N, C-alpha and C positions, 0 to 999 in steps of 0.2 A: 276322240282321239285326235292325237297330233298328226303332222304333216306325216305323209306315205305309210298311217296306218299304225304308227308307233304311238304308246300312251304316251301322254304329257307326264311332266314327273309329277311324283308323287312330294314334293318339296313346296312349301306354302308360296303361294304368288305374291310378287312384290310391285308395287308401282313404283316407277322411276322417278316420279315425284317426292317419293319419302326417302329417296338417298341423299346424299350430304353432298356439299362444295364448302371447302375442297374435297374430293373422293376419297372414299374408305377404300382400305385395299384389305381384303380378306382372304384368307387359305379356303380351297375348295376340294370336295374328294370326289366332285362329278367325274364321271369318266368321259374323256374327250377322244373322238375321234376324227382325222383330218385324213381325205382323201383328193389323189387328184390322178388323173389318166388310168384308174381303175386300181390305183396301188394307194395303200396306207402309208401318209408322209410323215405323220404324228399321231401318237396315243398315249394317253397318261389318265391315271387318277389323282394327280397331284398338281394343283396349278394355282393362281391365284386369280381374283376377281376382283377389278377396278368397278365401283359402283359409282357414278357419278349423276347428280341431278339432272334428269331430263334425258340421259341416256341408258340403253340396254348395257348390263354388264361388258367388260371388254375381259377375255380371259389371256391370262400370259403362262404358257406352258414350261416346264422346263427344257432348256436345250437339247438334254440328252433324250427328250421325247420324238425329236425328231429324227427320220431316218437320215443316215451319213450322207452328206453331199447335198444334201435338198434346199438349205440355207446358204445362200455365197452372199457375203456381206459386198455392199454397194457404198459407193462415196455419197455424201449428202446427209444433212441431218436437218431435222424443224425441233421446234422448241414447245415445251409444255410447260405454262407457268407453275404446276403442280410439281410435275417431276422430273422435269429438266429437260435435254437434249436427247432426242429420240435418234438413232441409228439404222438403217434399215437392211434389208437381205429380199433378194431377188429368190423367189421359191422354183426350183430346177427340179425338172423330172424328165427323163429322156423324150418324151412328146411334147414336152412346151416350157417357157420359160415365165413368170409372172414377175413383172419389173416390179420392186418394192413391194411387195405383196406381204410382207413380214416385217416387224419392227422391235427394238430391244432398248433398254435403258442401260447403258454400259456403267455409268457411273450416276445413278438418281439422287435426287434431292432427299433430305431426311424426310422420314414417313414412308418413303418409299423403298428403303433399301432393300427390301424382301425381293425386288423384281430382278436384282442382279442376276445373270444367266436364265433369264426368263425370256420367251419370245412370244409375241402377239401374233394374229395371223387375220388377214381380212378375209371374213368368211365368205363373201360374194365374190371373190375372186379367186378362189378353189372349188371344184366340184362339188364338194362336201364337207362338212361339219356336223358331228353329229354329240350332244350334249347328253349324256345319259338316255342315250337310243334313241332322242329326240333329233330330228333335221331342223339344224339353226339356219331361222332367215336373217340375211344381213341387215345391218342398221343402214338406212339410204344416206347418200352423201358420198364424196370421195376420200374426204377427210376421217371420217368416224370407224371404227373398227366394231361396234357392238353386236352381241349374239343376241337375236328375240328368240325366246322361245315361248310355251305357253306358260312360264314361270313369271314373265314380266308383263306388264303392262303399261301402256305410255297416255297421252300422244309420245312421241318419241322424236328429239331433233335430229336433223340430218337431210330432212324434204326440203325441197324448196319452200320459199316462205318462213322458215324455222330457226335461221341462222339469229336473227335478233332476239330471240327469247333468253 
């Protein structure tokens, strides 16, 4: 059984050390539900997975999967050598705001153009992310947004002492 008694994914188990570098982008039909403050803030069965060596996948949901008003753009950006400039959103509900809790690539580099109008969310900053009904565990580290489930094995980059891998 997975977390909270949910059956693990019937999909094949993947070792993150088999993922490529530069990362791959793959369409996904896994059902994703994101909740905060007892409210579903996003839900979709169409997303993209970014799979990179040593990292659990990061999921990018269509912007339309998010409830109206949940994503508030904020100033600032970071740079990914593969995908380009990332822009951030605060994740907002009536109960609380998560500063820079989600990000997007408005004009991604070649090879990642499918990410336009898609948003990734840090699973450790919201109350709950479900992937095909299984509770997601967040990848360690303040910078990474990987989604750990029974579908992936590590070790995973992100914990103290793993940055030089």
